[in-house]
N, C-alpha and C positions, 0 to 999 in steps of 0.2 A: 176727298173729304175726311171722314174719320177712318182710323185704322183699327184692326182687330185688337191691338194692345190697349186701346182705350175703352174696350167693351168691359163693362163691369162683371165681376165673377158671379157665377150662379151660387145659390146657397150652399151647395156641397163643396164649393171651392173656398169657403171661409166667410161668406156674407153673413153679417150679424142680423141685420133687419132692414126693413124699409117701410116707409109710411104709406105705401100703396099708391102714391101719386108721383112725386118727382124728386124725392130725396132718398138716398140710400146710404148705408153705412157699412163699413167692413173694418176688421182689425188689421193693423199693420203686420204683414208677414204671417197672418193667420193666427197669431198668438198674442200680440200686443203686450210685451213685457212692461212697457211704459203706459202712461195715460195718453196714448196717441191713437187716433182713429183717422180713417179717411172719410172726409165729407165729400160726397159726390152728388152732383146735381144731374139727375138722369134726364135724358131727352130721347125718347123712343129706344131706351136701352143703351144708348151711347152716353158716356159721361166724361166731363172734365173732372180731374181729381185734385183735391186740395188737402194738404196735410194740416191737421188741427192738433196742436200740442199743448201739454202742460195744463190741463184742466184739473181743478181741485176735486171734481167729482165726475161721474159718468154722464152728467147732464150737460148738453151743449145747445147752442143756438144753431138752428139750421134754416137755410133759406127754403121757403116753400112758396113757389110762384113769386109774388112780390111781397109776401107777408113773412115776417120773422116769427117762427113759432118754436116753443120749447120742446125738445125731444129728450125723453128720459130712457136710458138704457136699462134701468133696473127691472 
């Protein structure tokens, strides 16, 4: 099924934040020199990761269940 490399990092490993339900966010490489973040949809702690690039601000759309909701990193 899922492999350990697909498990999302714990906060001390560079995790920025999560919404407490099913969407989590982390900076690329732990420092994110660009406006690039990982958008990860968590399922019981296991996540498929998708790279989201070139946003004009730190606000992105994140999938939350079947509803799109605005997530603000500020």
